[in-house]
C-alpha positions in Angstrom: 82.6 133.8 113.8 83.0 131.0 116.2 80.0 129.1 114.7 81.8 129.2 111.4 84.9 127.6 112.8 83.0 124.8 114.5 80.9 124.1 111.4 84.0 123.7 109.3 85.8 121.3 111.7 85.3 117.6 110.9 83.5 115.6 113.5 85.3 112.9 115.5 83.2 110.3 113.7 84.3 111.6 110.3 87.9 111.7 111.3 87.7 108.1 112.5 86.1 106.9 109.4 88.8 108.7 107.3 91.5 107.1 109.3 89.9 103.7 109.0 89.6 104.2 105.2 93.3 105.3 105.0 94.4 102.2 106.9 92.2 99.9 104.7 93.7 101.5 101.6 97.3 101.1 102.9 96.6 97.4 103.7 95.2 96.9 100.2 98.2 98.5 98.7 100.6 96.3 100.7 98.5 93.2 99.8 98.7 94.1 96.1 102.4 94.6 96.3 102.8 91.2 97.9 100.3 89.4 95.7 102.4 89.0 92.6 99.6 90.5 90.5 101.8 93.5 89.4 104.6 93.3 86.9 108.0 94.5 88.2 107.5 97.7 86.2 103.9 98.3 87.6 105.2 97.6 91.1 108.1 100.1 90.8 105.9 102.8 89.3 103.1 102.2 91.9 105.6 102.6 94.7 107.2 105.8 93.2 103.8 107.4 92.6 101.7 106.4 95.6 104.3 106.0 98.3 107.0 108.5 97.3 104.7 111.0 95.6 106.4 111.3 92.3 104.2 112.5 89.4 103.8 110.5 86.2 106.0 113.1 84.4 108.8 112.7 87.1 108.6 108.9 86.8 108.7 109.1 83.0 111.7 111.3 83.0 113.5 109.1 85.6 112.9 106.0 83.5 113.4 107.5 80.1 109.9 106.6 78.9 106.9 108.4 77.6 104.5 109.7 80.3 101.7 107.7 78.8 103.5 104.5 79.5 103.8 105.4 83.2 100.1 106.4 83.3 99.0 103.1 81.7 100.9 101.1 84.3 99.4 103.1 87.1 95.9 102.6 85.8 96.3 98.9 85.6 97.7 98.8 89.1 94.9 101.0 90.4 92.3 98.6 88.9 93.9 95.7 90.6 94.1 97.8 93.9 90.4 98.5 93.7 89.6 94.8 93.4 91.6 94.1 96.5 90.3 97.0 98.4 86.7 96.0 97.8 87.2 92.4 99.0 
């Protein structure tokens, strides 16, 4: 049983890599928000979804728009985020 617990625990290297990736993703998100590459609507929806954890359905209800409109905004923001992340 002890062997199973040890095998399922992530290694220190894995945890460090994950923390580094999370830090890099957060830095890319902040860079995107400050870059001016997002419209005001995209920026608002991006923050609500990725930082505050609201679903596309919750954002749509809050803004009085169709869920697809929110999803489209988030997809464009995500594409721009990936470009910054990969730089």
